[in-house]
C-alpha positions in Angstrom: 123.5 131.9 96.8 121.7 129.5 94.4 124.9 127.5 93.9 125.5 127.3 97.6 122.2 125.6 98.4 122.6 123.2 95.5 126.1 122.2 96.6 124.9 121.5 100.2 121.8 119.7 99.1 123.5 117.5 96.5 126.4 116.7 98.9 123.9 115.2 101.4 121.7 113.6 98.7 124.7 111.9 97.1 125.9 110.5 100.4 122.5 109.2 101.1 122.4 107.6 97.6 125.7 105.8 98.3 124.3 104.5 101.6 121.1 103.3 99.8 123.2 101.3 97.3 124.7 99.3 100.2 121.3 99.0 102.0 119.4 97.9 99.0 122.1 95.4 98.0 121.9 93.9 101.5 118.1 94.0 101.5 117.9 92.2 98.2 120.4 89.6 99.3 118.6 88.9 102.5 115.1 88.7 100.9 116.4 86.5 98.1 118.1 84.3 100.6 114.8 83.8 102.5 112.8 83.4 99.2 115.1 80.9 97.5 115.8 78.9 100.7 112.3 78.7 102.1 109.9 79.6 99.2 107.4 80.7 101.9 105.1 83.7 101.4 104.2 83.6 105.1 107.9 84.0 106.1 108.3 86.9 103.7 105.1 88.4 105.0 106.5 88.0 108.5 109.8 89.7 107.4 107.8 92.6 105.9 105.7 92.9 109.0 108.8 93.2 111.3 110.2 95.7 108.9 107.2 98.0 109.2 106.2 97.6 112.8 108.9 99.9 114.2 107.5 102.8 112.2 104.0 102.0 113.3 104.9 101.8 117.0 107.7 104.4 117.3 106.9 106.8 114.5 104.8 109.4 116.4 107.3 109.5 119.3 110.3 109.6 116.9 108.8 112.7 115.2 108.9 114.6 118.5 112.6 113.8 118.9 113.4 114.8 115.4 111.8 118.2 116.0 113.5 118.5 119.4 117.0 117.4 118.6 119.5 118.6 116.0 118.3 116.9 112.8 121.8 116.6 111.6 122.7 114.5 114.6 119.6 112.4 114.2 120.4 111.5 110.6 124.1 110.6 111.4 123.1 108.4 114.4 120.4 106.6 112.5 122.7 105.9 109.6 125.4 104.5 111.8 122.8 102.4 113.8 121.5 100.8 110.5 125.1 100.0 109.4 126.1 98.6 112.7 123.1 96.3 112.8 124.3 94.7 109.5 127.9 94.5 110.9 126.6 92.6 114.0 124.5 90.2 111.9 127.6 89.6 109.7 129.4 88.5 112.8 126.6 86.0 113.6 127.5 84.0 110.5 131.0 83.3 112.0 129.4 80.7 114.2 127.5 79.0 111.3 124.4 79.9 109.4 121.9 81.6 111.7 118.2 80.6 111.5 116.0 82.2 108.8 113.9 84.0 111.4 116.9 85.9 112.5 117.1 87.7 109.1 113.5 88.9 109.7 114.6 90.2 113.1 117.5 92.1 111.5 115.2 93.7 108.9 113.0 94.9 111.8 116.0 96.3 113.8 117.3 98.1 110.8 113.9 99.6 110.4 114.2 101.2 113.8 116.9 103.4 112.4 114.8 104.3 109.4 112.0 105.5 111.7 114.2 108.4 112.8 116.2 108.8 109.6 113.4 109.3 107.0 111.6 112.2 108.7 114.8 113.9 109.7 116.2 113.9 106.2 112.8 115.1 104.8 112.7 117.9 107.4 116.3 118.9 106.6 115.5 119.6 102.9 113.5 122.8 103.6 116.3 124.1 105.7 118.7 124.0 102.7 116.4 124.5 99.7 114.3 127.6 98.8 110.5 126.9 98.9 110.0 127.5 95.2 112.7 124.9 94.4 111.4 122.0 96.6 109.8 120.0 93.8 112.9 120.3 91.7 115.2 119.4 94.7 113.0 116.4 95.6 113.2 115.3 92.0 117.0 115.4 92.1 117.0 113.5 95.4 114.6 110.8 94.0 116.8 110.6 90.9 119.8 109.8 93.0 117.8 107.4 95.2 116.3 105.7 92.2 119.8 105.2 90.8 120.8 103.6 94.2 117.7 101.4 94.1 118.7 100.4 90.6 122.3 99.5 91.4 121.6 98.0 94.8 119.7 94.9 93.6 122.2 94.3 90.7 125.1 94.5 93.1 123.1 92.4 95.6 122.5 89.7 93.0 126.1 89.7 91.8 127.4 89.6 95.4 124.9 86.9 96.4 126.3 84.6 93.6 130.0 85.0 94.4 130.4 86.1 98.1 129.2 84.7 101.4 126.5 86.6 103.2 128.7 88.2 105.9 130.8 90.0 103.3 127.6 91.2 101.6 126.4 92.7 104.9 129.5 94.8 105.2 128.4 96.9 102.2 125.6 98.3 104.4 128.1 99.4 107.0 130.4 101.0 104.5 127.5 103.0 102.9 126.5 104.2 106.3 129.9 105.6 107.0 129.9 107.5 103.7 126.4 109.0 104.3 127.3 110.1 107.8 130.5 111.8 106.6 128.6 113.8 103.9 126.0 115.0 106.4 128.7 115.9 109.0 130.6 118.2 106.6 127.5 120.2 105.5 126.5 123.2 107.7 122.8 123.0 108.4 120.8 125.7 110.1 118.8 124.2 113.0 115.4 125.1 114.3 115.4 127.2 117.5 113.2 126.1 120.4 112.1 128.1 123.4 114.4 127.2 126.4 111.5 127.3 128.8 109.3 124.9 126.8 109.3 121.5 128.5 109.0 118.4 126.4 105.5 117.0 126.3 105.3 114.1 123.9 101.6 113.7 123.7 100.9 117.5 123.4 103.6 117.8 120.7 102.2 114.7 118.8 98.8 116.4 118.9 100.3 119.5 117.5 101.8 117.6 114.6 98.5 115.9 113.9 96.7 119.2 114.1 98.9 120.6 111.4 97.7 117.9 109.1 94.1 117.8 110.2 93.5 121.5 109.4 94.3 120.7 105.8 91.2 118.6 104.8 92.4 118.3 101.1 95.6 116.7 102.4 93.7 114.5 104.8 91.6 113.1 102.0 94.7 112.3 100.0 96.3 110.7 103.0 93.2 108.6 103.7 93.1 107.4 100.0 96.8 106.7 100.2 96.4 104.6 103.4 93.6 102.5 101.8 95.6 102.0 98.6 98.8 101.0 100.6 96.8 98.4 102.6 96.6 96.5 99.3 99.8 97.6 97.6 102.5 97.6 100.3 102.4 93.8 100.8 103.6 93.4 97.3 107.1 94.6 98.4 107.4 91.2 100.2 106.1 89.2 97.2 108.2 90.5 94.3 110.9 87.9 94.9 108.3 85.1 95.0 106.6 86.3 91.8 110.0 86.1 90.1 111.4 82.9 91.7 108.3 80.8 92.3 105.6 82.0 89.9 107.8 82.7 86.8 110.6 80.3 87.9 113.2 83.0 87.1 116.8 83.3 88.3 118.3 85.8 90.8 119.3 87.9 87.8 115.7 88.2 86.7 114.7 89.0 90.2 117.2 91.9 90.4 116.1 93.0 86.9 112.6 93.6 88.2 114.0 95.8 91.0 116.2 97.6 88.5 113.3 98.4 86.2 111.2 99.6 89.1 114.0 101.9 90.0 114.4 103.0 86.4 110.8 104.0 86.3 111.3 106.0 89.5 114.4 107.6 87.9 112.5 108.7 84.8 109.7 110.3 86.9 112.3 112.0 89.0 114.0 113.5 85.9 110.7 114.8 84.7 110.0 116.4 88.1 113.5 117.8 88.2 113.2 119.4 84.7 109.8 121.0 85.2 110.3 121.8 88.9 107.4 124.1 89.7 104.1 122.2 89.9 101.0 124.2 90.9 98.4 121.4 91.3 100.4 118.8 93.3 97.3 116.9 94.4 96.3 116.2 90.8 99.8 114.8 90.0 99.7 112.7 93.2 96.3 111.1 92.2 97.7 110.4 88.7 100.5 108.5 90.4 98.1 106.4 92.5 96.1 105.6 89.3 99.3 104.5 87.6 100.3 102.3 90.5 96.9 100.6 90.4 96.7 100.0 86.7 100.2 98.6 86.3 99.7 96.4 89.4 96.4 95.0 88.2 97.9 94.0 84.8 100.5 91.8 86.6 97.6 89.8 88.2 96.4 88.6 84.7 99.8 87.3 83.5 100.4 83.6 82.9 103.3 81.7 84.5 105.6 81.9 81.4 108.9 83.6 80.8 107.4 85.8 78.0 104.9 87.0 80.5 107.7 87.7 83.0 109.0 90.5 80.6 105.5 92.1 80.7 105.7 91.9 84.5 109.1 93.6 84.5 107.8 96.4 82.3 104.7 96.9 84.6 107.1 97.1 87.5 108.9 100.0 85.7 105.6 101.8 85.4 104.8 101.1 89.0 108.1 102.8 90.0 107.4 105.8 87.9 103.9 106.2 89.2 105.2 105.9 92.8 107.4 108.9 92.2 104.7 110.9 90.5 102.8 110.4 93.7 105.6 110.9 96.3 107.5 113.9 94.9 104.6 116.4 94.8 103.2 114.9 98.0 106.5 115.5 100.0 107.0 118.9 98.4 103.5 120.0 99.3 104.1 119.0 103.0 107.5 120.7 103.0 105.9 123.9 101.6 102.8 124.1 103.8 103.9 122.6 107.2 105.8 124.8 109.7 109.5 123.9 109.9 109.2 123.3 113.6 106.6 120.6 113.1 107.9 118.8 110.0 109.6 116.0 111.9 106.3 115.1 113.5 104.2 115.5 110.4 106.5 113.3 108.3 106.7 110.7 111.1 102.9 110.6 111.3 102.8 110.3 107.5 105.3 107.4 107.5 103.4 105.8 110.4 100.2 106.0 108.5 101.8 104.2 105.5 103.4 101.6 107.9 100.0 100.9 109.6 98.8 99.8 106.2 101.5 97.1 105.9 100.5 94.8 108.8 96.9 95.0 107.9 97.6 94.2 104.3 100.0 91.4 105.2 97.5 89.8 107.6 94.9 89.7 104.8 97.2 89.0 101.8 99.5 86.4 103.5 96.9 83.5 103.7 95.5 84.4 100.2 99.0 84.4 98.6 100.0 81.2 100.4 96.8 79.4 99.2 96.0 80.9 95.8 99.4 82.3 94.8 101.0 85.8 94.9 99.7 86.7 91.4 96.1 86.9 92.7 97.1 89.5 95.2 98.6 91.6 92.4 95.2 91.6 90.7 93.3 92.4 93.9 95.7 95.2 94.8 95.5 96.8 91.4 91.7 96.9 91.4 91.6 98.3 95.0 94.2 101.0 94.3 92.3 102.3 91.3 89.0 102.3 93.2 90.3 104.2 96.2 92.3 106.7 94.1 89.1 107.4 92.1 87.0 108.0 95.3 89.7 110.2 96.8 90.1 112.4 93.7 86.4 113.0 93.5 86.0 113.9 97.1 89.1 116.1 97.0 87.6 118.3 94.2 84.9 119.6 96.5 87.4 120.8 99.2 89.0 124.2 99.3 92.8 124.6 99.8 94.0 126.2 103.0 96.9 128.7 103.3 100.2 127.4 104.6 101.1 127.8 108.3 104.3 129.5 109.4 103.9 128.4 113.1 102.6 125.5 115.1 98.9 125.6 115.9 98.0 126.5 119.5 96.0 123.7 121.3 93.4 124.6 123.8 
């Protein structure tokens, strides 16, 4: 029995990792193309904004559909949608180089598929994995994903140097085909719904929110996470500029930063996979936030020299490890304590909360980074993350944990 769930889970996780290799290679190539050709923090901020807006606008509605439809079908459809978007953009290059803003639009369209894909995959895991093995399974999944994030930028940098952009975009489509095939061959037990129950989006969204709201300890962590991500999330758009414009590094160095970030994620995932069972998941999540803040803040003090670039790269590795020390126990806690019928909505709301932080952060950070330089925002973000993590951990200590729900809450 144990071997059976492992085989199913690892089959899907491996397929998703292959898809992520193609997606991250394309993502790196597109962002580096924008960064090297324009050198504009505002354009990269705009690209990041379009990449996060779909989750913010569609996330709560997408969660209802994820819980309503077969999650297997949702994952396959979303994967193929993302791959097809890259295929269409590749065809646009046949008529000449498209405008730079079109790459931003493509990143936004691809994100629409992710709005449905991420909560569906996270909600599938508890259907395959025993509850007591969720931390271990998420550790394995993050290990494979970290490996994909590690290989993706390297492949993206290599392809960017030797191949035209249309050919690079095809790797995203090929990865989507592999991921869809692995999900299709695995038998997944779906959640049963009452036939007489009519779809009511707003009521079902309220039920998903009610599941989270009843757990005040979780709410405090989510609030602290949101405030931290307002400052930290914009950095995802500024990494290439920190490498190319501040340190005057090459695409190889830019990909190395991404690789080391993924390596840090991989090491943290290995630790989670080895130890598996974690009782105090909130403690580990706050440790992760503190690690993100400290490593980010150090980057803001670095001078614009190549020797300082290597310190920046090492800090990025610690950022990646800290991110997984936060996300793995956080996701496992939600999978353990939220009813299976509501997990699509809960994870969509969680992702929407994180996405809401991105446009707020970009609106504030964009002008500051444009005028003062991206390194200043690293310093500001590091201080803010440490501060909000500290407040959240102190407040959380005075709140009692609540028992897990095995059904959706009834709304009056």
